[in-house]
N, CA, C, O and the ligand as a Tripos MOL2 file, in Angstrom:
@<TRIPOS>MOLECULE
protein
  313   311    79     0     0
PROTEIN
NO_CHARGES

@<TRIPOS>ATOM
      1 N        -189.3060  121.6020  136.6560 N.3       1 MET1
      2 CA       -189.2310  121.5800  138.0980 C.3       1 MET1
      3 C        -190.0230  120.2940  138.4630 C.2       1 MET1
      4 O        -190.9990  119.9000  137.8250 O.2       1 MET1
      5 N        -189.4360  119.6060  139.6920 N.am      2 GLU2
      6 CA       -190.1810  118.3980  140.1360 C.3       2 GLU2
      7 C        -190.7230  118.6940  141.6890 C.2       2 GLU2
      8 O        -190.2140  119.5770  142.3810 O.2       2 GLU2
      9 N        -191.6700  117.9620  142.0870 N.am      3 PHE3
     10 CA       -191.9290  117.9290  143.4190 C.3       3 PHE3
     11 C        -191.1800  116.9720  144.1830 C.2       3 PHE3
     12 O        -191.2870  115.7700  143.9390 O.2       3 PHE3
     13 N        -190.3280  117.4680  145.2110 N.am      4 LYS4
     14 CA       -189.3520  116.6130  145.7250 C.3       4 LYS4
     15 C        -189.6550  116.7200  147.2400 C.2       4 LYS4
     16 O        -190.3710  117.5630  147.7820 O.2       4 LYS4
     17 N        -188.8810  115.5700  147.8960 N.am      5 LYS5
     18 CA       -188.8800  115.5130  149.4040 C.3       5 LYS5
     19 C        -187.4640  115.9450  149.7580 C.2       5 LYS5
     20 O        -186.4940  115.3380  149.3030 O.2       5 LYS5
     21 N        -187.3580  116.8590  150.4640 N.am      6 CYS6
     22 CA       -185.8730  117.3620  151.1560 C.3       6 CYS6
     23 C        -185.2940  116.3700  151.7780 C.2       6 CYS6
     24 O        -185.9060  115.7890  152.6750 O.2       6 CYS6
     25 N        -184.0490  116.0060  151.4270 N.am      7 VAL7
     26 CA       -183.1410  115.0280  151.8800 C.3       7 VAL7
     27 C        -182.7700  115.3160  153.3390 C.2       7 VAL7
     28 O        -182.4940  114.4280  154.1450 O.2       7 VAL7
     29 N        -182.7870  116.7240  153.6350 N.am      8 ARG8
     30 CA       -182.2220  117.0850  154.9280 C.3       8 ARG8
     31 C        -183.2840  117.1550  155.9820 C.2       8 ARG8
     32 O        -183.0790  116.6450  157.0830 O.2       8 ARG8
     33 N        -184.4540  117.7860  155.6870 N.am      9 CYS9
     34 CA       -185.5670  117.9270  156.6960 C.3       9 CYS9
     35 C        -186.7210  117.2770  156.4160 C.2       9 CYS9
     36 O        -187.5870  117.1750  157.2850 O.2       9 CYS9
     37 N        -186.8880  116.7420  155.1450 N.am     10 GLY10
     38 CA       -188.1490  116.0130  154.9520 C.3      10 GLY10
     39 C        -189.3280  116.7440  154.4900 C.2      10 GLY10
     40 O        -190.3860  116.1730  154.2280 O.2      10 GLY10
     41 N        -189.1530  117.9690  154.3910 N.am     11 CYS11
     42 CA       -190.3230  118.7520  153.8480 C.3      11 CYS11
     43 C        -190.4640  118.6140  152.2510 C.2      11 CYS11
     44 O        -189.5130  118.3720  151.5070 O.2      11 CYS11
     45 N        -191.6960  118.7910  151.8680 N.am     12 PHE12
     46 CA       -191.8440  118.7390  150.2670 C.3      12 PHE12
     47 C        -191.6630  120.0360  149.6580 C.2      12 PHE12
     48 O        -192.1210  121.0070  150.2600 O.2      12 PHE12
     49 N        -191.0580  120.2060  148.5410 N.am     13 PHE13
     50 CA       -190.8160  121.3980  147.8930 C.3      13 PHE13
     51 C        -190.5660  121.3410  146.2790 C.2      13 PHE13
     52 O        -190.2930  120.2510  145.7750 O.2      13 PHE13
     53 N        -190.6520  122.4150  145.5360 N.am     14 MET14
     54 CA       -190.5340  122.3410  144.1980 C.3      14 MET14
     55 C        -189.1980  122.9750  143.8120 C.2      14 MET14
     56 O        -189.0020  124.1800  143.9670 O.2      14 MET14
     57 N        -188.2310  122.0970  143.2800 N.am     15 SER15
     58 CA       -186.9020  122.5850  142.8380 C.3      15 SER15
     59 C        -186.4210  121.3810  142.1070 C.2      15 SER15
     60 O        -187.0460  120.3210  142.0700 O.2      15 SER15
     61 N        -185.1200  121.6300  141.4490 N.am     16 ASN16
     62 CA       -184.2840  120.6680  140.7100 C.3      16 ASN16
     63 C        -183.4370  120.1780  141.7890 C.2      16 ASN16
     64 O        -182.9040  119.0930  141.5560 O.2      16 ASN16
     65 N        -183.1760  120.7400  142.9590 N.am     17 ASP17
     66 CA       -182.2440  120.4450  143.9560 C.3      17 ASP17
     67 C        -182.6060  119.1940  144.8850 C.2      17 ASP17
     68 O        -183.7220  118.6920  144.7520 O.2      17 ASP17
     69 N        -181.8610  118.7600  145.6600 N.am     18 ASN18
     70 CA       -182.3020  117.5400  146.5040 C.3      18 ASN18
     71 C        -182.7520  118.1230  147.8830 C.2      18 ASN18
     72 O        -183.4460  117.4280  148.6250 O.2      18 ASN18
     73 N        -182.3800  119.3620  148.2350 N.am     19 VAL19
     74 CA       -182.6470  120.0130  149.5110 C.3      19 VAL19
     75 C        -183.5640  121.2150  149.3350 C.2      19 VAL19
     76 O        -183.5430  121.8220  148.2650 O.2      19 VAL19
     77 N        -184.3740  121.5940  150.3330 N.am     20 CYS20
     78 CA       -185.4010  122.9520  150.1240 C.3      20 CYS20
     79 C        -184.4830  124.0440  150.1620 C.2      20 CYS20
     80 O        -183.2730  123.8770  150.3130 O.2      20 CYS20
     81 N        -185.0670  125.2360  150.0190 N.am     21 CYS21
     82 CA       -184.2120  126.4040  150.1060 C.3      21 CYS21
     83 C        -183.9150  126.7170  151.4920 C.2      21 CYS21
     84 O        -182.9130  127.4050  151.6850 O.2      21 CYS21
     85 N        -184.6500  126.3140  152.5660 N.am     22 ASN22
     86 CA       -184.0050  126.4980  154.0010 C.3      22 ASN22
     87 C        -182.6890  125.5740  154.2660 C.2      22 ASN22
     88 O        -181.7760  125.9130  155.0200 O.2      22 ASN22
     89 N        -182.7250  124.5000  153.6180 N.am     23 CYS23
     90 CA       -181.7150  123.6680  154.0290 C.3      23 CYS23
     91 C        -180.4400  123.8640  153.0530 C.2      23 CYS23
     92 O        -179.3140  123.4670  153.3540 O.2      23 CYS23
     93 N        -180.7300  124.4670  151.9590 N.am     24 GLU24
     94 CA       -179.6350  124.8060  151.0100 C.3      24 GLU24
     95 C        -178.7420  125.6900  151.7280 C.2      24 GLU24
     96 O        -177.5400  125.4300  151.6580 O.2      24 GLU24
     97 N        -179.1710  126.8310  152.5000 N.am     25 SER25
     98 CA       -178.3060  127.7330  153.2190 C.3      25 SER25
     99 C        -177.6340  127.0470  154.3670 C.2      25 SER25
    100 O        -176.5450  127.4970  154.7220 O.2      25 SER25
    101 N        -178.1440  126.0080  154.9970 N.am     26 LYS26
    102 CA       -177.4970  125.1710  155.8890 C.3      26 LYS26
    103 C        -176.3910  124.3480  155.2890 C.2      26 LYS26
    104 O        -175.2810  124.2740  155.8150 O.2      26 LYS26
    105 N        -176.6920  123.7790  154.2660 N.am     27 ASP27
    106 CA       -175.7090  122.9270  153.4890 C.3      27 ASP27
    107 C        -174.5470  123.7630  153.3020 C.2      27 ASP27
    108 O        -173.4330  123.4530  153.7250 O.2      27 ASP27
    109 N        -174.8590  125.0480  152.5340 N.am     28 LYS28
    110 CA       -173.5790  125.9490  152.3810 C.3      28 LYS28
    111 C        -172.8460  126.2580  153.3920 C.2      28 LYS28
    112 O        -171.6220  126.3210  153.2780 O.2      28 LYS28
    113 N        -173.5350  126.5210  154.6470 N.am     29 PHE29
    114 CA       -172.7200  126.9310  155.8770 C.3      29 PHE29
    115 C        -171.9700  125.5420  156.4330 C.2      29 PHE29
    116 O        -170.9020  125.7240  157.0160 O.2      29 PHE29
    117 N        -172.3280  124.5200  156.3300 N.am     30 ASP30
    118 CA       -171.7560  123.2300  156.7310 C.3      30 ASP30
    119 C        -170.4980  122.9620  155.6760 C.2      30 ASP30
    120 O        -169.4000  122.6220  156.1160 O.2      30 ASP30
    121 N        -170.6870  123.1030  154.5360 N.am     31 ILE31
    122 CA       -169.6870  122.8410  153.4980 C.3      31 ILE31
    123 C        -168.6880  123.8140  153.6580 C.2      31 ILE31
    124 O        -167.5280  123.4650  153.4380 O.2      31 ILE31
    125 N        -168.9490  125.1100  154.0420 N.am     32 ALA32
    126 CA       -167.8610  126.1490  154.1400 C.3      32 ALA32
    127 C        -167.0910  125.6540  155.3500 C.2      32 ALA32
    128 O        -165.8630  125.6090  155.2740 O.2      32 ALA32
    129 N        -167.7330  125.2650  156.5020 N.am     33 LYS33
    130 CA       -167.1490  124.9220  157.7170 C.3      33 LYS33
    131 C        -166.2890  123.6600  157.5570 C.2      33 LYS33
    132 O        -165.1940  123.5190  158.1020 O.2      33 LYS33
    133 N        -166.8870  122.7440  156.7500 N.am     34 LEU34
    134 CA       -165.8590  121.5690  156.6760 C.3      34 LEU34
    135 C        -164.7620  121.7350  155.7380 C.2      34 LEU34
    136 O        -163.7160  121.1070  155.9000 O.2      34 LEU34
    137 N        -164.9430  122.6120  154.6780 N.am     35 ASN35
    138 CA       -163.6890  122.9170  153.8690 C.3      35 ASN35
    139 C        -162.6730  123.6710  154.7450 C.2      35 ASN35
    140 O        -161.4920  123.3870  154.5450 O.2      35 ASN35
    141 N        -162.9200  124.4700  155.5620 N.am     36 ASN36
    142 CA       -162.2600  125.1790  156.4940 C.3      36 ASN36
    143 C        -161.3330  124.1810  157.2840 C.2      36 ASN36
    144 O        -160.1050  124.2540  157.3410 O.2      36 ASN36
    145 N        -162.1640  123.2000  157.9070 N.am     37 ILE37
    146 CA       -161.4530  122.2180  158.8080 C.3      37 ILE37
    147 C        -160.5300  121.4260  157.9450 C.2      37 ILE37
    148 O        -159.3880  121.1840  158.3350 O.2      37 ILE37
    149 N        -160.9850  120.9990  156.7510 N.am     38 LEU38
    150 CA       -160.1910  120.0600  155.9650 C.3      38 LEU38
    151 C        -158.7510  120.7650  155.3400 C.2      38 LEU38
    152 O        -157.7330  120.1420  155.0380 O.2      38 LEU38
    153 N        -158.9540  122.1630  155.2420 N.am     39 GLU39
    154 CA       -157.7710  122.8240  154.8420 C.3      39 GLU39
    155 C        -156.7200  122.6830  156.0030 C.2      39 GLU39
    156 O        -155.5570  122.3620  155.7600 O.2      39 GLU39
    157 N        -157.1040  122.8970  157.0770 N.am     40 ASP40
    158 CA       -156.0150  122.8240  158.3990 C.3      40 ASP40
    159 C        -155.6160  121.4120  158.5450 C.2      40 ASP40
    160 O        -154.4670  121.1170  158.8750 O.2      40 ASP40
    161 N        -156.5680  120.4910  158.3010 N.am     41 ASN41
    162 CA       -156.1300  119.0090  158.6900 C.3      41 ASN41
    163 C        -157.0010  118.0170  157.7380 C.2      41 ASN41
    164 O        -158.2250  117.8980  157.7840 O.2      41 ASN41
    165 N        -156.1780  117.3790  156.9290 N.am     42 ASP42
    166 CA       -156.8470  116.5620  155.9600 C.3      42 ASP42
    167 C        -156.5000  115.2750  156.3720 C.2      42 ASP42
    168 O        -156.4200  114.4320  155.4790 O.2      42 ASP42
    169 N        -156.2440  114.8850  157.6740 N.am     43 GLN43
    170 CA       -155.7140  113.5980  158.1430 C.3      43 GLN43
    171 C        -156.8370  112.9490  158.8560 C.2      43 GLN43
    172 O        -156.5160  112.1560  159.7420 O.2      43 GLN43
    173 N        -158.1260  113.1460  158.6270 N.am     44 PHE44
    174 CA       -159.1490  112.4950  159.2690 C.3      44 PHE44
    175 C        -159.1320  111.0820  158.7480 C.2      44 PHE44
    176 O        -158.9370  110.8410  157.5560 O.2      44 PHE44
    177 N        -159.3460  110.1160  159.6890 N.am     45 ASN45
    178 CA       -159.4190  108.6270  159.2340 C.3      45 ASN45
    179 C        -160.5850  108.1130  158.9130 C.2      45 ASN45
    180 O        -160.6300  107.0440  158.3040 O.2      45 ASN45
    181 N        -161.6310  108.7400  159.2430 N.am     46 SER46
    182 CA       -162.9910  108.2450  158.8640 C.3      46 SER46
    183 C        -163.8830  109.3700  158.8360 C.2      46 SER46
    184 O        -163.5650  110.4640  159.3020 O.2      46 SER46
    185 N        -165.0690  109.1110  158.2630 N.am     47 ILE47
    186 CA       -166.0760  110.0820  158.2490 C.3      47 ILE47
    187 C        -166.5000  110.5100  159.7200 C.2      47 ILE47
    188 O        -166.6550  111.6890  160.0390 O.2      47 ILE47
    189 N        -166.6800  109.3840  160.6270 N.am     48 GLU48
    190 CA       -166.9110  109.7910  161.9240 C.3      48 GLU48
    191 C        -166.1740  110.7450  162.6550 C.2      48 GLU48
    192 O        -166.6960  111.5730  163.4010 O.2      48 GLU48
    193 N        -164.7890  110.6210  162.4170 N.am     49 ASP49
    194 CA       -163.8540  111.5520  162.9730 C.3      49 ASP49
    195 C        -164.1010  112.9630  162.4830 C.2      49 ASP49
    196 O        -163.9410  113.9780  163.1610 O.2      49 ASP49
    197 N        -164.5040  112.9080  161.2410 N.am     50 LEU50
    198 CA       -164.6460  114.4250  160.6450 C.3      50 LEU50
    199 C        -166.0240  114.7970  161.1320 C.2      50 LEU50
    200 O        -166.2370  116.0050  161.2280 O.2      50 LEU50
    201 N        -166.9370  114.0180  161.4370 N.am     51 SER51
    202 CA       -168.2660  114.3350  161.9660 C.3      51 SER51
    203 C        -168.1620  114.9890  163.4070 C.2      51 SER51
    204 O        -168.7160  116.0280  163.7630 O.2      51 SER51
    205 N        -167.4190  114.2500  164.0890 N.am     52 ILE52
    206 CA       -166.9540  114.7770  165.5860 C.3      52 ILE52
    207 C        -166.2900  116.1200  165.6230 C.2      52 ILE52
    208 O        -166.6070  116.9640  166.4600 O.2      52 ILE52
    209 N        -165.4720  116.2930  164.8170 N.am     53 ALA53
    210 CA       -164.6960  117.5020  164.6310 C.3      53 ALA53
    211 C        -165.4570  118.7730  164.1440 C.2      53 ALA53
    212 O        -165.2140  119.9280  164.4950 O.2      53 ALA53
    213 N        -166.4620  118.3400  163.2370 N.am     54 SER54
    214 CA       -167.1310  119.3680  162.5910 C.3      54 SER54
    215 C        -168.6640  119.6450  163.2740 C.2      54 SER54
    216 O        -169.2360  120.7310  163.1830 O.2      54 SER54
    217 N        -169.1520  118.6100  163.8870 N.am     55 GLY55
    218 CA       -170.5310  118.6800  164.4650 C.3      55 GLY55
    219 C        -171.5130  118.4670  163.2860 C.2      55 GLY55
    220 O        -172.7050  118.6900  163.4990 O.2      55 GLY55
    221 N        -171.0970  118.0400  162.0160 N.am     56 VAL56
    222 CA       -172.0000  117.8010  160.9060 C.3      56 VAL56
    223 C        -172.4010  116.2360  161.1290 C.2      56 VAL56
    224 O        -171.6130  115.4020  161.5770 O.2      56 VAL56
    225 N        -173.5240  116.0100  160.8120 N.am     57 ASN57
    226 CA       -173.8470  114.4030  161.0620 C.3      57 ASN57
    227 C        -173.4010  113.6410  159.8920 C.2      57 ASN57
    228 O        -173.1670  114.1960  158.8180 O.2      57 ASN57
    229 N        -173.2850  112.4530  160.0660 N.am     58 VAL58
    230 CA       -172.6050  111.4080  159.0520 C.3      58 VAL58
    231 C        -173.4580  111.4310  157.7820 C.2      58 VAL58
    232 O        -172.9790  111.3870  156.6490 O.2      58 VAL58
    233 N        -174.6330  111.4960  158.0380 N.am     59 ASN59
    234 CA       -175.5850  111.3830  156.6900 C.3      59 ASN59
    235 C        -175.3700  112.6540  155.7100 C.2      59 ASN59
    236 O        -175.3320  112.5950  154.4810 O.2      59 ASN59
    237 N        -175.2440  113.7530  156.4650 N.am     60 ASN60
    238 CA       -175.0050  114.8670  155.6200 C.3      60 ASN60
    239 C        -173.5800  114.8540  155.0160 C.2      60 ASN60
    240 O        -173.3980  115.2310  153.8580 O.2      60 ASN60
    241 N        -172.5270  114.3990  155.8370 N.am     61 LEU61
    242 CA       -171.1540  114.3220  155.2660 C.3      61 LEU61
    243 C        -171.1520  113.3410  154.2310 C.2      61 LEU61
    244 O        -170.3930  113.5520  153.2860 O.2      61 LEU61
    245 N        -171.9490  112.1690  154.2220 N.am     62 ASN62
    246 CA       -171.7670  111.3670  153.1390 C.3      62 ASN62
    247 C        -172.2910  111.9300  151.7850 C.2      62 ASN62
    248 O        -171.8260  111.6590  150.6780 O.2      62 ASN62
    249 N        -173.4400  112.8400  152.0830 N.am     63 ARG63
    250 CA       -174.0930  113.4380  150.9130 C.3      63 ARG63
    251 C        -173.3550  114.4770  150.1860 C.2      63 ARG63
    252 O        -173.4070  114.6840  148.9740 O.2      63 ARG63
    253 N        -172.6250  115.1410  151.1060 N.am     64 TYR64
    254 CA       -171.7440  116.2410  150.4300 C.3      64 TYR64
    255 C        -170.5520  115.5210  149.7820 C.2      64 TYR64
    256 O        -170.1140  116.0110  148.7410 O.2      64 TYR64
    257 N        -170.0170  114.4920  150.2430 N.am     65 ILE65
    258 CA       -168.9300  113.6950  149.6710 C.3      65 ILE65
    259 C        -169.3710  113.2280  148.2890 C.2      65 ILE65
    260 O        -168.7310  113.4440  147.2600 O.2      65 ILE65
    261 N        -170.5550  112.5490  148.3670 N.am     66 LYS66
    262 CA       -171.1560  111.9300  146.8510 C.3      66 LYS66
    263 C        -171.3420  113.0500  146.0220 C.2      66 LYS66
    264 O        -171.1180  112.8620  144.8260 O.2      66 LYS66
    265 N        -171.7050  114.1920  146.3830 N.am     67 ASN67
    266 CA       -171.9000  115.3540  145.5680 C.3      67 ASN67
    267 C        -170.6890  116.1220  145.2420 C.2      67 ASN67
    268 O        -170.7890  117.1060  144.5100 O.2      67 ASN67
    269 N        -169.3810  115.7030  145.7920 N.am     68 ASN68
    270 CA       -168.1270  116.3160  145.5250 C.3      68 ASN68
    271 C        -168.1470  117.8610  145.9200 C.2      68 ASN68
    272 O        -167.6950  118.7860  145.2450 O.2      68 ASN68
    273 N        -168.7990  117.9380  147.2220 N.am     69 LYS69
    274 CA       -168.7700  119.2620  147.6620 C.3      69 LYS69
    275 C        -167.4390  119.5280  148.6040 C.2      69 LYS69
    276 O        -167.1130  120.6740  148.9150 O.2      69 LYS69
    277 N        -166.7800  118.4850  148.9830 N.am     70 LEU70
    278 CA       -165.7520  118.6230  150.0250 C.3      70 LEU70
    279 C        -164.4000  118.3170  149.1310 C.2      70 LEU70
    280 O        -164.0280  117.2150  148.7280 O.2      70 LEU70
    281 N        -163.7490  119.6370  148.9270 N.am     71 SER71
    282 CA       -162.6350  119.4320  147.7630 C.3      71 SER71
    283 C        -161.3910  118.9730  148.5790 C.2      71 SER71
    284 O        -160.5420  118.2700  148.0310 O.2      71 SER71
    285 N        -161.2620  119.3680  149.9190 N.am     72 GLY72
    286 CA       -160.0980  118.9660  150.7900 C.3      72 GLY72
    287 C        -160.1450  117.4470  151.1780 C.2      72 GLY72
    288 O        -159.1580  116.8780  151.6450 O.2      72 GLY72
    289 N        -161.3570  116.8140  150.9590 N.am     73 PHE73
    290 CA       -161.6380  115.4630  151.4840 C.3      73 PHE73
    291 C        -160.8490  114.4220  150.5900 C.2      73 PHE73
    292 O        -161.3900  114.1010  149.5320 O.2      73 PHE73
    293 N        -159.7600  113.9260  150.8730 N.am     74 LYS74
    294 CA       -159.0260  112.9450  150.0820 C.3      74 LYS74
    295 C        -158.5510  111.7200  150.8690 C.2      74 LYS74
    296 O        -158.3600  110.6820  150.2360 O.2      74 LYS74
    297 N        -158.3220  111.7460  152.3110 N.am     75 ASN75
    298 CA       -157.5330  110.7520  152.8250 C.3      75 ASN75
    299 C        -158.6520  109.7900  153.5100 C.2      75 ASN75
    300 O        -158.2130  108.9000  154.2380 O.2      75 ASN75
    301 N        -159.8890  109.8780  153.3600 N.am     76 ILE76
    302 CA       -160.8390  109.0080  153.9410 C.3      76 ILE76
    303 C        -161.3040  107.9510  152.9910 C.2      76 ILE76
    304 O        -161.9120  108.3020  151.9800 O.2      76 ILE76
    305 N        -161.0760  106.7080  153.2260 N.am     77 SER77
    306 CA       -161.6690  105.7680  152.2710 C.3      77 SER77
    307 C        -163.0620  105.3290  152.6370 C.2      77 SER77
    308 O        -163.3970  104.9850  153.7700 O.2      77 SER77
    309 N        -163.8000  105.3680  151.6390 N.am     78 LEU78
    310 CA       -165.2110  105.0970  151.8010 C.3      78 LEU78
    311 C        -165.6470  103.5580  151.8610 C.2      78 LEU78
    312 O        -166.8320  103.2570  151.9990 O.2      78 LEU78
    313 ZN       -185.2100  121.0490  153.8760 Zn       79 ZN79
@<TRIPOS>BOND
     1     1     2 1
     2     2     3 1
     3     3     4 2
     4     3     5 am
     5     5     6 1
     6     6     7 1
     7     7     8 2
     8     7     9 am
     9     9    10 1
    10    10    11 1
    11    11    12 2
    12    11    13 am
    13    13    14 1
    14    14    15 1
    15    15    16 2
    16    15    17 am
    17    17    18 1
    18    18    19 1
    19    19    20 2
    20    19    21 am
    21    21    22 1
    22    22    23 1
    23    23    24 2
    24    23    25 am
    25    25    26 1
    26    26    27 1
    27    27    28 2
    28    27    29 am
    29    29    30 1
    30    30    31 1
    31    31    32 2
    32    31    33 am
    33    33    34 1
    34    34    35 1
    35    35    36 2
    36    35    37 am
    37    37    38 1
    38    38    39 1
    39    39    40 2
    40    39    41 am
    41    41    42 1
    42    42    43 1
    43    43    44 2
    44    43    45 am
    45    45    46 1
    46    46    47 1
    47    47    48 2
    48    47    49 am
    49    49    50 1
    50    50    51 1
    51    51    52 2
    52    51    53 am
    53    53    54 1
    54    54    55 1
    55    55    56 2
    56    55    57 am
    57    57    58 1
    58    58    59 1
    59    59    60 2
    60    59    61 am
    61    61    62 1
    62    62    63 1
    63    63    64 2
    64    63    65 am
    65    65    66 1
    66    66    67 1
    67    67    68 2
    68    67    69 am
    69    69    70 1
    70    70    71 1
    71    71    72 2
    72    71    73 am
    73    73    74 1
    74    74    75 1
    75    75    76 2
    76    75    77 am
    77    77    78 1
    78    78    79 1
    79    79    80 2
    80    79    81 am
    81    81    82 1
    82    82    83 1
    83    83    84 2
    84    83    85 am
    85    85    86 1
    86    86    87 1
    87    87    88 2
    88    87    89 am
    89    89    90 1
    90    90    91 1
    91    91    92 2
    92    91    93 am
    93    93    94 1
    94    94    95 1
    95    95    96 2
    96    95    97 am
    97    97    98 1
    98    98    99 1
    99    99   100 2
   100    99   101 am
   101   101   102 1
   102   102   103 1
   103   103   104 2
   104   103   105 am
   105   105   106 1
   106   106   107 1
   107   107   108 2
   108   107   109 am
   109   109   110 1
   110   110   111 1
   111   111   112 2
   112   111   113 am
   113   113   114 1
   114   114   115 1
   115   115   116 2
   116   115   117 am
   117   117   118 1
   118   118   119 1
   119   119   120 2
   120   119   121 am
   121   121   122 1
   122   122   123 1
   123   123   124 2
   124   123   125 am
   125   125   126 1
   126   126   127 1
   127   127   128 2
   128   127   129 am
   129   129   130 1
   130   130   131 1
   131   131   132 2
   132   131   133 am
   133   133   134 1
   134   134   135 1
   135   135   136 2
   136   135   137 am
   137   137   138 1
   138   138   139 1
   139   139   140 2
   140   139   141 am
   141   141   142 1
   142   142   143 1
   143   143   144 2
   144   143   145 am
   145   145   146 1
   146   146   147 1
   147   147   148 2
   148   147   149 am
   149   149   150 1
   150   150   151 1
   151   151   152 2
   152   151   153 am
   153   153   154 1
   154   154   155 1
   155   155   156 2
   156   155   157 am
   157   157   158 1
   158   158   159 1
   159   159   160 2
   160   159   161 am
   161   161   162 1
   162   162   163 1
   163   163   164 2
   164   163   165 am
   165   165   166 1
   166   166   167 1
   167   167   168 2
   168   167   169 am
   169   169   170 1
   170   170   171 1
   171   171   172 2
   172   171   173 am
   173   173   174 1
   174   174   175 1
   175   175   176 2
   176   175   177 am
   177   177   178 1
   178   178   179 1
   179   179   180 2
   180   179   181 am
   181   181   182 1
   182   182   183 1
   183   183   184 2
   184   183   185 am
   185   185   186 1
   186   186   187 1
   187   187   188 2
   188   187   189 am
   189   189   190 1
   190   190   191 1
   191   191   192 2
   192   191   193 am
   193   193   194 1
   194   194   195 1
   195   195   196 2
   196   195   197 am
   197   197   198 1
   198   198   199 1
   199   199   200 2
   200   199   201 am
   201   201   202 1
   202   202   203 1
   203   203   204 2
   204   203   205 am
   205   205   206 1
   206   206   207 1
   207   207   208 2
   208   207   209 am
   209   209   210 1
   210   210   211 1
   211   211   212 2
   212   211   213 am
   213   213   214 1
   214   214   215 1
   215   215   216 2
   216   215   217 am
   217   217   218 1
   218   218   219 1
   219   219   220 2
   220   219   221 am
   221   221   222 1
   222   222   223 1
   223   223   224 2
   224   223   225 am
   225   225   226 1
   226   226   227 1
   227   227   228 2
   228   227   229 am
   229   229   230 1
   230   230   231 1
   231   231   232 2
   232   231   233 am
   233   233   234 1
   234   234   235 1
   235   235   236 2
   236   235   237 am
   237   237   238 1
   238   238   239 1
   239   239   240 2
   240   239   241 am
   241   241   242 1
   242   242   243 1
   243   243   244 2
   244   243   245 am
   245   245   246 1
   246   246   247 1
   247   247   248 2
   248   247   249 am
   249   249   250 1
   250   250   251 1
   251   251   252 2
   252   251   253 am
   253   253   254 1
   254   254   255 1
   255   255   256 2
   256   255   257 am
   257   257   258 1
   258   258   259 1
   259   259   260 2
   260   259   261 am
   261   261   262 1
   262   262   263 1
   263   263   264 2
   264   263   265 am
   265   265   266 1
   266   266   267 1
   267   267   268 2
   268   267   269 am
   269   269   270 1
   270   270   271 1
   271   271   272 2
   272   271   273 am
   273   273   274 1
   274   274   275 1
   275   275   276 2
   276   275   277 am
   277   277   278 1
   278   278   279 1
   279   279   280 2
   280   279   281 am
   281   281   282 1
   282   282   283 1
   283   283   284 2
   284   283   285 am
   285   285   286 1
   286   286   287 1
   287   287   288 2
   288   287   289 am
   289   289   290 1
   290   290   291 1
   291   291   292 2
   292   291   293 am
   293   293   294 1
   294   294   295 1
   295   295   296 2
   296   295   297 am
   297   297   298 1
   298   298   299 1
   299   299   300 2
   300   299   301 am
   301   301   302 1
   302   302   303 1
   303   303   304 2
   304   303   305 am
   305   305   306 1
   306   306   307 1
   307   307   308 2
   308   307   309 am
   309   309   310 1
   310   310   311 1
   311   311   312 2
@<TRIPOS>SUBSTRUCTURE
     1 MET1         2 RESIDUE 1 A MET
     2 GLU2         6 RESIDUE 1 A GLU
     3 PHE3        10 RESIDUE 1 A PHE
     4 LYS4        14 RESIDUE 1 A LYS
     5 LYS5        18 RESIDUE 1 A LYS
     6 CYS6        22 RESIDUE 1 A CYS
     7 VAL7        26 RESIDUE 1 A VAL
     8 ARG8        30 RESIDUE 1 A ARG
     9 CYS9        34 RESIDUE 1 A CYS
    10 GLY10       38 RESIDUE 1 A GLY
    11 CYS11       42 RESIDUE 1 A CYS
    12 PHE12       46 RESIDUE 1 A PHE
    13 PHE13       50 RESIDUE 1 A PHE
    14 MET14       54 RESIDUE 1 A MET
    15 SER15       58 RESIDUE 1 A SER
    16 ASN16       62 RESIDUE 1 A ASN
    17 ASP17       66 RESIDUE 1 A ASP
    18 ASN18       70 RESIDUE 1 A ASN
    19 VAL19       74 RESIDUE 1 A VAL
    20 CYS20       78 RESIDUE 1 A CYS
    21 CYS21       82 RESIDUE 1 A CYS
    22 ASN22       86 RESIDUE 1 A ASN
    23 CYS23       90 RESIDUE 1 A CYS
    24 GLU24       94 RESIDUE 1 A GLU
    25 SER25       98 RESIDUE 1 A SER
    26 LYS26      102 RESIDUE 1 A LYS
    27 ASP27      106 RESIDUE 1 A ASP
    28 LYS28      110 RESIDUE 1 A LYS
    29 PHE29      114 RESIDUE 1 A PHE
    30 ASP30      118 RESIDUE 1 A ASP
    31 ILE31      122 RESIDUE 1 A ILE
    32 ALA32      126 RESIDUE 1 A ALA
    33 LYS33      130 RESIDUE 1 A LYS
    34 LEU34      134 RESIDUE 1 A LEU
    35 ASN35      138 RESIDUE 1 A ASN
    36 ASN36      142 RESIDUE 1 A ASN
    37 ILE37      146 RESIDUE 1 A ILE
    38 LEU38      150 RESIDUE 1 A LEU
    39 GLU39      154 RESIDUE 1 A GLU
    40 ASP40      158 RESIDUE 1 A ASP
    41 ASN41      162 RESIDUE 1 A ASN
    42 ASP42      166 RESIDUE 1 A ASP
    43 GLN43      170 RESIDUE 1 A GLN
    44 PHE44      174 RESIDUE 1 A PHE
    45 ASN45      178 RESIDUE 1 A ASN
    46 SER46      182 RESIDUE 1 A SER
    47 ILE47      186 RESIDUE 1 A ILE
    48 GLU48      190 RESIDUE 1 A GLU
    49 ASP49      194 RESIDUE 1 A ASP
    50 LEU50      198 RESIDUE 1 A LEU
    51 SER51      202 RESIDUE 1 A SER
    52 ILE52      206 RESIDUE 1 A ILE
    53 ALA53      210 RESIDUE 1 A ALA
    54 SER54      214 RESIDUE 1 A SER
    55 GLY55      218 RESIDUE 1 A GLY
    56 VAL56      222 RESIDUE 1 A VAL
    57 ASN57      226 RESIDUE 1 A ASN
    58 VAL58      230 RESIDUE 1 A VAL
    59 ASN59      234 RESIDUE 1 A ASN
    60 ASN60      238 RESIDUE 1 A ASN
    61 LEU61      242 RESIDUE 1 A LEU
    62 ASN62      246 RESIDUE 1 A ASN
    63 ARG63      250 RESIDUE 1 A ARG
    64 TYR64      254 RESIDUE 1 A TYR
    65 ILE65      258 RESIDUE 1 A ILE
    66 LYS66      262 RESIDUE 1 A LYS
    67 ASN67      266 RESIDUE 1 A ASN
    68 ASN68      270 RESIDUE 1 A ASN
    69 LYS69      274 RESIDUE 1 A LYS
    70 LEU70      278 RESIDUE 1 A LEU
    71 SER71      282 RESIDUE 1 A SER
    72 GLY72      286 RESIDUE 1 A GLY
    73 PHE73      290 RESIDUE 1 A PHE
    74 LYS74      294 RESIDUE 1 A LYS
    75 ASN75      298 RESIDUE 1 A ASN
    76 ILE76      302 RESIDUE 1 A ILE
    77 SER77      306 RESIDUE 1 A SER
    78 LEU78      310 RESIDUE 1 A LEU
    79 ZN79       313 GROUP 0 **** ****
């Protein structure tokens, strides 16, 4: 286990993950919501569009995409 700084809220915590346990549940909620949105509409032209549609900020979106959390995300060029 490493001592890490949460990429989402900035607090320090012990884990092998990049987010603390509080933010882990928020991440899961965001990812479920995003995958629902992408299931209905995978025609977003940019991360900004998806951010506006979902209310999830661009930093978090980029992080989920980098970690391959958004399975429906295929039409947005990075
Ligand atoms: Zn956190």
